[in-house]
C-alpha positions as CSV (number, residue, x, y, z in Angstrom):
1,M,16.1,14.7,-31.9
2,N,13.8,17.8,-31.3
3,S,15.3,20.1,-28.6
4,R,12.1,20.1,-26.6
5,W,12.2,16.3,-26.5
6,K,15.8,16.5,-25.3
7,Q,14.9,19.0,-22.6
8,F,12.2,16.7,-21.3
9,G,13.9,13.4,-22.1
10,F,17.4,13.8,-20.7
11,P,16.3,14.5,-17.1
12,F,13.6,11.9,-17.4
13,L,16.1,9.3,-18.6
14,S,18.6,10.2,-15.9
15,V,16.0,9.6,-13.1
16,L,14.8,6.4,-14.9
17,L,18.4,5.1,-14.9
18,F,18.6,5.9,-11.2
19,F,15.5,3.9,-10.4
20,I,16.8,1.0,-12.5
21,L,20.0,1.0,-10.5
22,T,18.2,1.0,-7.2
23,L,16.0,-1.8,-8.4
24,S,18.9,-4.0,-9.7
25,S,20.9,-3.4,-6.5
26,G,18.0,-4.3,-4.2
27,I,17.7,-0.9,-2.6
28,E,14.1,-0.7,-3.9
29,D,11.7,-3.4,-5.1
30,W,9.1,-3.3,-7.9
31,L,6.2,-2.1,-5.7
32,C,8.3,0.8,-4.3
33,I,9.5,1.8,-7.8
34,L,5.9,1.7,-9.1
35,I,4.7,4.0,-6.4
36,I,7.5,6.6,-6.2
37,S,8.8,6.7,-9.8
38,F,6.0,8.5,-11.6
39,P,6.1,11.9,-9.8
40,F,9.9,12.0,-9.9
41,L,10.0,11.1,-13.6
42,I,7.3,13.6,-14.6
43,T,8.8,16.4,-12.4
44,A,12.3,15.8,-13.9
45,G,10.9,16.2,-17.4
46,I,9.0,19.3,-16.6
47,V,12.0,20.9,-14.8
48,G,14.0,20.1,-17.9
49,L,11.5,21.9,-20.2
50,V,11.5,25.0,-17.9
51,V,15.1,25.3,-17.0
52,A,16.9,24.0,-20.2
53,P,16.1,27.2,-22.3
54,L,17.7,29.3,-19.6
55,I,20.8,27.1,-19.6
56,K,20.9,27.2,-23.4
57,N,20.6,31.0,-23.6
58,R,23.1,31.7,-20.9
59,S,25.9,29.3,-21.6
60,S,25.9,27.2,-24.8
61,K,23.7,25.2,-27.1
62,K,24.6,22.0,-25.3
63,L,21.7,20.7,-23.3
64,Y,23.5,17.7,-21.7
65,S,23.9,19.5,-18.4
66,I,20.2,19.3,-17.7
67,V,20.7,15.6,-17.0
68,L,21.9,16.7,-13.6
69,L,19.0,19.0,-12.9
70,P,16.8,16.5,-11.0
71,F,19.7,15.8,-8.6
72,I,20.7,19.5,-8.2
73,L,17.1,20.5,-7.4
74,N,16.3,17.4,-5.3
75,P,17.0,19.2,-2.0
76,V,14.1,21.6,-2.8
77,E,11.7,18.7,-2.0
78,S,12.8,18.8,1.7
79,L,11.5,22.3,2.0
80,L,7.9,21.3,1.1
81,P,5.7,20.8,4.2
82,S,4.3,17.4,5.1
83,K,0.6,17.1,6.0
84,S,-1.2,14.5,8.1
85,E,-4.6,13.3,6.9
86,K,-6.9,10.3,7.6
87,F,-8.6,8.1,5.0
88,S,-10.6,5.0,4.8
89,V,-11.4,2.2,2.4
90,K,-14.6,0.1,2.7
91,T,-15.6,-3.1,0.9
92,Q,-18.8,-5.1,1.2
93,I,-19.9,-8.5,0.1
94,V,-22.9,-10.7,0.6
95,I,-22.2,-14.2,1.8
96,N,-24.9,-16.9,1.3
97,T,-24.8,-18.4,4.8
98,S,-25.8,-17.5,8.3
99,Q,-24.4,-14.7,10.4
100,E,-23.0,-17.2,12.9
101,A,-21.1,-19.1,10.1
102,V,-19.6,-15.9,8.9
103,W,-18.6,-14.8,12.4
104,E,-16.8,-18.0,13.0
105,N,-14.6,-17.4,10.0
106,I,-13.5,-13.8,10.5
107,L,-12.0,-13.9,14.0
108,E,-9.8,-16.9,13.1
109,V,-9.6,-17.0,9.3
110,P,-9.1,-20.6,8.1
111,E,-6.2,-21.2,5.8
112,I,-6.7,-19.8,2.4
113,K,-5.0,-22.1,-0.1
114,D,-3.5,-20.9,-3.4
115,A,-6.3,-22.4,-5.4
116,E,-8.8,-20.4,-3.3
117,Y,-7.2,-17.0,-3.8
118,N,-7.4,-15.0,-7.0
119,Y,-4.0,-13.5,-7.5
120,G,-3.7,-10.0,-9.1
121,L,-0.9,-7.8,-10.6
122,L,-0.3,-6.2,-7.2
123,N,0.4,-9.6,-5.7
124,W,2.9,-10.4,-8.3
125,I,4.9,-7.2,-7.7
126,G,5.0,-7.4,-4.0
127,V,1.7,-7.0,-2.1
128,P,1.4,-10.0,0.2
129,R,-1.7,-12.2,0.2
130,P,-3.5,-13.3,3.4
131,I,-3.1,-17.0,4.4
132,K,-4.8,-17.4,7.8
133,S,-5.2,-15.8,11.3
134,K,-5.1,-17.2,14.8
135,V,-6.4,-15.7,18.0
136,Y,-4.5,-16.0,21.3
137,T,-4.6,-14.4,24.8
138,T,-1.7,-12.9,26.7
139,D,-1.8,-10.9,30.0
140,G,-5.6,-11.0,29.8
141,Q,-5.6,-9.3,26.4
142,K,-7.1,-10.9,23.3
143,L,-4.7,-10.7,20.3
144,R,-4.6,-12.1,16.8
145,I,-1.8,-13.0,14.4
146,G,-2.4,-12.5,10.7
147,Y,-0.2,-14.8,8.5
148,F,0.6,-13.6,5.0
149,S,2.8,-14.7,2.1
150,D,6.6,-14.3,2.2
151,G,6.6,-14.8,6.0
152,L,4.8,-11.5,6.9
153,R,3.1,-11.8,10.3
154,L,1.0,-8.9,11.7
155,H,0.1,-8.9,15.4
156,E,-3.3,-7.3,16.1
157,R,-5.0,-6.3,19.2
158,I,-8.7,-7.0,19.3
159,S,-9.8,-3.5,20.5
160,Q,-13.6,-3.9,20.3
161,I,-15.9,-6.8,19.8
162,D,-19.6,-7.2,19.6
163,T,-20.3,-10.9,19.0
164,L,-21.9,-11.7,15.7
165,H,-22.0,-8.0,14.7
166,Y,-18.6,-6.2,15.0
167,V,-14.9,-6.7,15.6
168,E,-12.1,-4.2,15.5
169,F,-8.4,-4.7,15.2
170,E,-5.4,-2.5,15.9
171,I,-2.1,-3.5,14.2
172,L,0.9,-3.7,16.6
173,L,3.8,-3.1,14.3
174,D,6.4,-3.4,17.1
175,K,5.3,-7.0,17.7
176,S,4.9,-7.9,14.0
177,K,7.3,-9.7,11.8
178,L,7.9,-7.7,8.6
179,R,9.4,-9.0,5.4
180,D,13.0,-8.1,4.7
181,L,11.9,-6.0,1.7
182,P,12.1,-2.3,0.9
183,T,8.3,-2.1,0.6
184,D,7.7,-3.1,4.2
185,K,10.5,-0.9,5.5
186,H,9.6,2.2,3.6
187,L,5.8,2.0,3.9
188,L,5.3,0.4,7.3
189,Q,8.3,1.8,9.2
190,S,8.7,5.2,7.7
191,G,6.0,7.0,9.6
192,N,4.4,8.2,6.4
193,F,1.7,5.5,6.4
194,Y,0.0,4.2,9.5
195,F,-3.0,1.7,10.0
196,D,-5.4,3.4,12.5
197,R,-7.9,0.5,12.7
198,I,-9.4,-2.3,10.7
199,Y,-12.9,-3.7,11.4
200,Y,-15.5,-6.1,10.2
201,R,-19.2,-5.4,10.4
202,L,-21.8,-8.1,9.9
203,N,-25.4,-7.4,8.9
204,K,-28.0,-10.2,8.9
205,I,-30.1,-10.0,5.7
206,N,-31.9,-13.2,6.4
207,S,-31.2,-16.7,7.8
208,N,-29.2,-17.6,4.7
209,E,-27.6,-14.3,3.7
210,T,-25.1,-12.0,5.6
211,E,-23.6,-8.8,4.5
212,L,-20.0,-8.5,5.5
213,T,-18.2,-5.2,5.5
214,L,-14.4,-4.8,5.8
215,T,-13.1,-1.2,6.5
216,C,-9.6,-0.1,6.8
217,E,-8.8,3.4,8.3
218,Y,-5.3,4.8,7.9
219,S,-3.3,8.0,8.2
220,L,-0.9,9.5,5.7
221,N,1.8,12.0,6.5
222,S,3.5,13.1,3.3
223,K,4.2,16.0,1.0
224,M,1.8,14.6,-1.6
225,N,-1.1,13.0,0.2
226,G,-3.4,13.0,-2.8
227,Y,-0.9,10.9,-4.8
228,A,0.0,8.7,-1.9
229,N,-3.7,8.1,-1.1
230,F,-4.3,7.0,-4.8
231,W,-1.8,4.2,-4.3
232,A,-2.8,3.4,-0.7
233,K,-6.5,3.2,-1.7
234,T,-5.7,1.1,-4.8
235,I,-3.6,-1.4,-2.9
236,I,-6.0,-1.7,0.1
237,K,-9.1,-1.9,-2.0
238,D,-7.5,-4.6,-4.1
239,F,-6.5,-6.5,-1.0
240,E,-10.0,-6.2,0.6
241,V,-11.8,-7.4,-2.5
242,R,-9.6,-10.4,-2.9
243,L,-9.8,-11.3,0.7
244,L,-13.6,-11.0,1.0
245,N,-14.0,-13.0,-2.3
246,S,-11.8,-15.8,-0.8
247,L,-13.7,-15.8,2.4
248,K,-17.0,-16.0,0.5
249,H,-15.8,-18.9,-1.5
250,K,-14.5,-20.7,1.6
251,I,-17.5,-20.1,3.9
252,E,-20.1,-21.0,1.3
């Protein structure tokens, strides 16, 4: 094997083996692995290319010691500063019915059956799908429970409402029931990702057409917000598109 390939491949394979072990042991799941593996794998390979020649020149011609480089240099990551930033994802759809009919189906979303939902790759590797939502009142406060697959339940406070036009939700993670999965624990409880607000906006086109807009605003606090936002935006956009298409199908 070409020495350059060894310099890149040995650290790459050592990190890949580590991720395989965490997946097989249940420490991580497919979605977590998909998100976090790429930067670590590529960085490990690049570090091998840079440092391996130094090891080769100083000690011996054996390059096997670079397998340990990613783990030796891993503490360096903790020295990088984290940055907090806000982002948003917006999705629109036109539903061929009245504004009143759309409004009735977004506060309390009727049950979306399997046949009414278009599953995608992200659903198969761990992103939950919406099932229904119910509104309830406690201590004079209007709340909503969002039911998702795999037993996920998100409690939401209805923070603003303008009947037929606008409704805004704030997710209450302390009251929610998360899945016993690494994805939920690492993404929703780590403090690196936080839902700021989620809101629907309705715009009446005519008596038989309504434009429905779903917007999710969220914050990221990580060392690689650009990369983290790529995945956050991809997952949230996919979720919004599939949810709005299901609502369109059901309402019409």
